C-alpha positions in Angstrom: 112.2 103.7 108.6 111.5 100.1 109.3 109.7 97.7 107.0 106.7 97.8 109.3 106.6 101.6 109.2 106.9 101.6 105.4 104.1 98.9 105.2 101.8 101.0 107.4 102.6 104.1 105.3 101.8 102.2 102.0 98.5 100.9 103.5 97.5 104.4 104.6 98.3 105.8 101.2 96.4 102.9 99.6 93.2 103.8 101.6 93.5 107.5 100.5 93.9 106.5 96.9 91.0 104.1 97.1 88.8 107.0 98.4 89.7 108.9 95.3 88.9 105.9 93.1 85.5 105.5 94.7 84.8 109.2 94.2 85.6 108.9 90.5 83.5 105.8 90.2 80.5 107.4 91.8 80.8 110.3 89.3 81.2 108.0 86.3 84.7 109.1 85.5 85.7 105.5 84.7 89.2 105.9 83.4 90.3 107.8 86.5 88.5 105.3 88.8 90.4 102.4 87.1 93.7 104.3 87.3 93.3 105.1 91.0 92.0 101.6 91.7 95.2 100.1 90.2 97.3 102.4 92.3 95.4 101.5 95.5 95.8 97.8 94.9 99.5 98.3 94.0 100.2 100.2 97.2 98.3 97.8 99.4 100.1 94.8 98.0 103.5 96.5 98.2 102.5 97.3 101.8 101.8 93.6 102.4 105.1 92.6 100.9 107.0 95.1 103.1 105.1 93.8 106.1 106.8 90.4 105.7 110.2 92.0 104.9 110.2 91.8 101.1 111.9 94.5 99.2 109.6 95.9 96.6 110.7 96.6 93.1 109.6 99.5 91.1 106.9 97.8 89.0 103.2 98.0 88.9 102.2 94.3 89.2 103.8 92.6 92.3 101.6 89.5 92.0 104.5 87.2 91.1 106.2 88.3 94.4 103.1 87.6 96.4 103.0 84.1 95.0 106.7 83.5 95.4 106.5 84.5 99.1 103.0 83.2 99.9 104.2 81.2 102.9 105.6 84.3 104.7 102.1 85.8 105.0 99.7 85.1 107.8 97.3 82.2 106.8 94.2 84.4 106.2 96.1 86.7 103.8 98.1 83.8 102.3 94.9 82.1 101.3 93.9 85.1 99.1 97.3 85.6 97.4 96.2 83.9 94.1 93.1 86.1 94.0 95.1 89.3 94.9 97.7 88.4 92.2 95.0 88.0 89.6 93.4 91.4 90.5 96.8 93.1 90.4 97.5 91.6 86.9 94.2 92.6 85.5 94.4 96.2 86.8 98.0 96.5 85.5 96.7 95.6 82.0 94.0 98.2 82.3 96.5 100.8 83.5 97.7 101.7 80.0 94.1 102.2 78.7 93.2 104.3 81.7 96.2 106.6 81.0 96.4 106.6 77.2 93.1 105.3 75.9 93.4 103.3 72.7 96.2 105.0 70.8 95.7 102.8 67.7 92.1 104.0 67.2 92.8 107.5 68.6 90.2 106.9 71.4 91.0 109.0 74.5 90.9 107.3 77.9 87.5 108.6 79.1 85.9 107.5 75.9 87.5 104.1 76.0 85.6 103.3 79.2 82.4 104.8 78.0 82.5 102.6 74.9 83.4 99.5 77.0 80.4 100.2 79.3 78.1 100.7 76.3 79.2 97.3 74.8 78.6 95.3 77.9 75.3 93.3 77.8 72.8 94.2 80.5 
């Protein structure tokens, strides 16, 4: 398989995962929406890296690689690299909560996001 074929495969997979995330969001299943959103972003960014010939390590936040290879991307994508990296970093941090909740307080994942939503000012 070529890098281009792998990139296309990752992007296709990312779209499917995003659809799942959107379904969870619409149903208010926040922890699964966050988890699947993180996966969708991860796969899309790994697809972008493969598109420009970069080997992708097995880690969840590839933002540093995007920034390191920014000049290899087409201009329109390259201009968004800092933003994409920021989103990837934020979602990677949320990944643990979406999987495990708050282990320190014993709050399960679903409840962690319900409580976050309740604490947000209108």
